N, C-alpha and C positions, 0 to 999 in steps of 0.2 A: 314492515316494521322490524321483524326478526332479522331479515337479510341486512337491513341498514345497521342494526346494532352489531351483527356479526362482522360486517365489513369494517365498521369503525373500530371494533376490538382488534381485528387483525392489523389495521393501520397503526393502532396504538402500540402493539407489540413490535412492529417493524421500527417505528421511530424511537421507541424506548431502547431497542437493541443498538441502534446507531448512537443514541445519546449516551448510553452506558459505556461507549468506547472512550469518551472524554470525561465522563463523570463516574468516579469509582464507586458505584452503588454497592458492589460486592465487598469493598473494604468497610463501608459503613455497616453492612449487614453481617460482617465477619463470616463470610461464606468460604467453604473450601474450594480448591481449584479455581482461584480467583480469575484467571485470564480466559476461562471458557464460559464465563457468565453471559457475555454478549452473544456469542454463537449459539448457546443453548436457548436463549430467548428467541433468537432469530429462527432456529430450527423448529421451535414450537409453532411459530407463525407459519413457517413453510409447510409443516404437516397439515395445518388447518386449511391453508390455501389449496393444497393438493386435494384434500377431501372435498372441498367446495367445488373445485373445477371438475373432478371426476363425477360427482353426483349432479352437477349442473350441466353435464354433457358438453363442456367447452373444451376445445382443442388446446392442448398445451403447446408452447413454443419449443419444439424439439428439433435440434439441428445436429450436424456432425460435430460442431464445436461444443455443444452441450454434452454430447457423448464423450468427447475427449476429456472434458473436465471431470465427468463422472468416472471415467477410466483412470484418470490420474489419482483421484481420491481413493479409488479401489486399490490401486497399487500401493498407496501410502498405508492403507489399512492392512492389506495382506502382508506388507513388509514389516509392519509393526507386530502383527499377530504371530506369524509363522516363524520368524527368525529367532524370537526369544525362546522358543521351545528347544532349540539346539544350542543357543548361545548365551542367553541371559540367565541369571539366577534371580528367583523371585525374592527380592529383599527390599529394604527401604531405599537403597540406591537406585534400583530399577524403577520403583514406583515414582520417585522424585525426578528421575531423568527421562528415561525412554518412554514410560507409560504416559506421564503427564504431558511431556513435550509432544508425543504423538497426537494426543487429543487437541493440543493447541495448534498443530499443523493441519489436522483433518477437518475439524468442526467449522473453522471460518470459511471453508469452501461453500458452505450453505448460503453465504451471502451472494454467490454467483447466481443462484436460482431464483431469488426473490424478485429481481427485475423482470423475469420472464412471465410473472403473474400480474404485473402492474400495468395500469393504463398509462397512456402518454402523460396526462396531467399529473398523476401520482408520481411518476418517475422523475419528472422535472422538479417537482417540489422536494422529493427525497434527496436528489443530488444537490440542490441548493441548500437544503437543511444540513447535509453532511459537510459541505464546503464551509458554510458559515460557522458551524459548530467547531470545526478544527481551527478556524481563524480566531474565534473567541478563546479557545484553549491556548493558542499561541500567545495571544495578548496577555492572558492571565499569567502564563509561564514567564514571559519576558519581563513583565512588571514585577513579579516576585523575585526573579533573578537580580534585577537592578536594585530592588530594595535591600535584599540580603547582602549584595555586593557593597553597596554604599554604607550600610550600617555596620556590618561585621567583617567583611573581607574586601576592603578596597584594594584595587590593583590586581586581584585574582581574575583570570579568564572566566567569563560568565558561565560557560558550560561546565566548569569545575566547581562552582560555588556550592551546589547541593551536596557534593561528595566530601566537602571539607567542613561543612557546618558542624559535624560531630565534634570537631576539635575546639570549637568556640562556644557551642551551646550544650546544655545538659539535657534537654528534653526533645531530642531528635530521633528517638528510637521507636516512637509510636507508629501504629499502622497508618495514621493519617498525617504524619509529619511530612514536611516538604521533602526531605531527602528520601523518605520511604516512597512517597508518591512518584518522585522523579525516577527512581529505580524501577518502580512498578510499570511505568509507561515505557521503559526501555532506555532511559537516558538519551543523550543527544544522538547516539548512533541509530536509534529507532524513531525518535520524535521528529527530527529534521526530515528524514526520508518520507515519513507519513504526511507531514505538512506539505512537502514538495508534491507528493502524489495528489493531495487534495486540491492543489492548484489546477489540476487538469480539467475538472468540470467547470470551474469558474472561467478558465481561459476559453473553453468551448462556447460559453454563453456570450462572450464579449464581442466577437466580430459582427454578429447581427445587431447587437446593441449599438455599436459604433456607427453602423450604417443608418440608424434611424433615431433612436431616443436614448441619448446618453444619460439623461437624468434618471431614468427608470432603473439603471443598472449601476448606480453609484455604490450601492452596497457591495456588489461584486468587486469593484475596484478597490474599495476599502479592505475587503477580505483578502484580495491578492497582495495588497500592500502589507498587511499585517503578517501574511505568510512569509513574504520576503524578509521582513524585519526579523521574524523568528528564526529563519534559516541562517541569516547573517549573524544573529546573536549566538546561536549554537555552533557557528563556524564549521558546518558540515561540508566536507569536500564533495562527497557523493551527491548530496542534494543540489548543491550549487552547479556542479558540472552537468548533472542530468538536465536541469532546466535550461542551462545555457546551450547545450548541444541540441536540445529539442527546439528551442527558438531558432537557432541557426539553421537547422535542417528544414524547418518549416519555411523560413525566409527564402532559402534557395529553391524550395519546391514552388513557392508562390512566384518566383522570378519569371515563370513562364506566362504569368498574367500581370505584367507590371502596371497595367492601367486600373486594376481593381483597388477598391478602397482598403480592403484588408491588407493588400500588399504595402500600402503606405504606412499602415499601422505597424506591420511587422518590420518594415524598414526602420522606422523610428525605434522600435524595441531593440533591433540588432545594433544600431548605432550606440544606444545606451549600454547594451551588453558589452560591446567592444571597449567602450570607455571604462566600464566597470572592470573588465578583465585586465586592462592595461594598468589602471590605477590601483586596484585592490589586490587582485590575484597575482599581478606581475611582481609585486614586492613581497609576496608570501611564498616562501620556499616549499610550503606544504603542497602547492598546486603544480609543481614541476614533475616531469617524468622521472627525474633522479630521485625525488622524494618517494614516488610510488615504488620504484625498484629497491629502495632502501627501507621501505615500510615492512612491518611484520606480515601484512597480508600477502605480499609477493613471496616472502620467505616460506609461508605456509604452503602456498601453491607449489613452490619448487620442492619443498620437502615431501609433499604427498606424491608427486610424480616421480621423485627419486626413490621412493619406497616401493614395496610390493603389496600395498594394502588395498589397491583398487581391484574390485571384482567386476570386470566390464559387463558381464552378461546379466546377472541378477542383482548385483550389489551386495553389500554387507549387512543390510538391515537398517531400518529407520532409527536414527540417533544411536547407532551402535558405537560410533566414535565417542560420543558424549558419555555413554555408559562406561566404556573402558577407561576414559580419562578420569572419571569420578571414582571408579572402583579400583583400578589398577594404574595409577599415574606413572609408575616407573615403566611398566610394560607398554603403556601408551607412548611414552617418549621413545622407547626402543623401536616400536613399530612405525611411528609416524614421523619421527625426527623433529618434533615440535612439542611444546608444552601448552599450546593453545587448544582448548577443547572444541572450539568451533572453527570452521574453515574460512569464514568471512567471504564466502562465494557460493551463491545458491546453485550455480551450475555444477561446480565441483562437488558440492554436498549431494546433489541429486545423482551424480555419477557414482559417488562412493556408496550412498545408501540404497539407491534404487537400480543402479546399473545403466547400461546404455539405453535401454528402452525407456526407462523413467526420464533420463536426460533428454532424449529426443521428444518425448511427449511434452515435457516442460518447455522446450524451445518452441514447439508448435503452438502451445497455448500462449506464450509470451509474444511471439512475433506474427501470429496469424492476423491480428487486427491491422498491422502495418501493410501486409499483403492485400487485404481487402480494401484498404484506403486507396490503393493504386490500381485495383482491378476495375474492369469495365462495369462490373455489376454495381459496385458502390458509386461509381461516377454517374451511372444512370439513375440511381435512387438517392443521389446526394441531397442533403438537407439544405433548405434555403429558408429565408424569412422574407416578409414583406412589411411595408410600413403599417398596414392595418393591424397586423398581429402585435407589433410592438407598441403602437400607439394606444391600444386598448389592453395591452398586457394579456392577451388571450392565449392561453397555453394550448388550445386545441390546434393552433397552427404553430409550426416548429420554430421557436426562436433559438436555435441551437445548431452549431456546426459539427456534424458527426465526424467529418473527415479530420478536423483539428483534434477532436476528442480521441480518435483512434491513433493518430500520429503521436500525439503527446503521451498518451497512455503507454504505448509500446516503447518509445524511446526513454521516457523517464523511468519506467519500471525496469526495463532491461539493464540500464546502467546501474540503477540502485541495487539490483540483484547481483550484479558483478562484484560490487563492493561489500555486500553483506548477505549472509544466508539466513540469519536469525529473523530478519524482518518478515520473511515469507513463512518460515516454518515454526517460529517461536512466539512472535509478538502479534497478537490480534489487532493491536493499535494500527499496524500497517496492513497486515494481510487481509483483514476484513474489508478495508477500503479498496484494496486491489481487486478482490474477487467481486465486490459490489460494482465497481466501475467496468470490469470486464463483462459481467452479465448485462450491464446497462448498454454497452456498445452493441452487443448482439440483439438486444431487445429493440434498439433504435432501427436496426436493419429490418426487423420483422414489421415494425410500424410502417415504414415507407413502402415496403414491398406489398403490403396489404392494401395500400391506397389505390 
């Protein structure tokens, strides 16, 4: 009885932490350090899970990949602690920039370790819950954007509507106002990438579903449709490009098995993507190479490499650039050659803040699943489904394609990280989902290897 209550309490904490990513409980409760509320809930569950496993004499899932993630979080922590002793001044600027942002970068990594404690059934349900939660969030966001656009700001691009409402409404300064919530979740630059990333788990559930029982997975198709509508509404280049490239890559990968049913599905998706690229993206100059090289992101990259601010070995300290930009803006412009406080590139940010070792570790973490997807080990233990599992919706037999999950997770996240650094280091709305999915991928491997 006690064990049952304990297990249900832990599950409640995990689901609540995921739900709080899309429902701003912390704003309702008027809590400090708003964006670390979800990671803190998750870490409390993680602590109790660890105690339960230790005293229950159950072996934890410990791999070199788990160690790599732990090492990366340790590097973030050490970079945050030790560099401020020589560089930062303990003042309000430091507290609101480097200190708070460091917590927002480090604490979401706890989501990586939760799947390592979950059973197969619990993990499937958690991934479905996360994907559907983000789809509902997208539906509410798009509906609200259309409402305010039609009523107050007709003709204005939907992604800009929340930021312009202050000019037409008088009551938009509250913590729970639509503009405040929009900024809290990171605006379109964070919301669209997070929605794109949440598509990964839904996509991995679909191929087994298509091969047997389409009707049982209609909810996933609806969720994917809502995600695509949200991304198109927010007009996010990075999110659209990442999903398109992932689908194209997977299509060519499946080309070696043209007789498979999933190949036919991927072929249909590729045809639709090509039509979409020609009709929609082809007439939008924002999606050309010239637009990228003329964009501020490329200018930031060029300015950083033209300056002498990179410290290749150990880095300059976590969020040191943000601190200088906030405390000494003139000095920042002289040093970096730009007035952007963020580099808009996670790899460049890691190189600047953590040095070459931190960058290599991040590259290992991001691209390791893709390597495993093509290694003999994963092919031997690849996941498959059968008609019995789907007809009875029995989670004990895997209705999930692990290889698709790993391929899409790597390609989508690696492209998104190239276009933005804040999504991984600043906004838990994206980073928590990324670490959750990464931990889930390795947990799936341990399931199949133990069979």
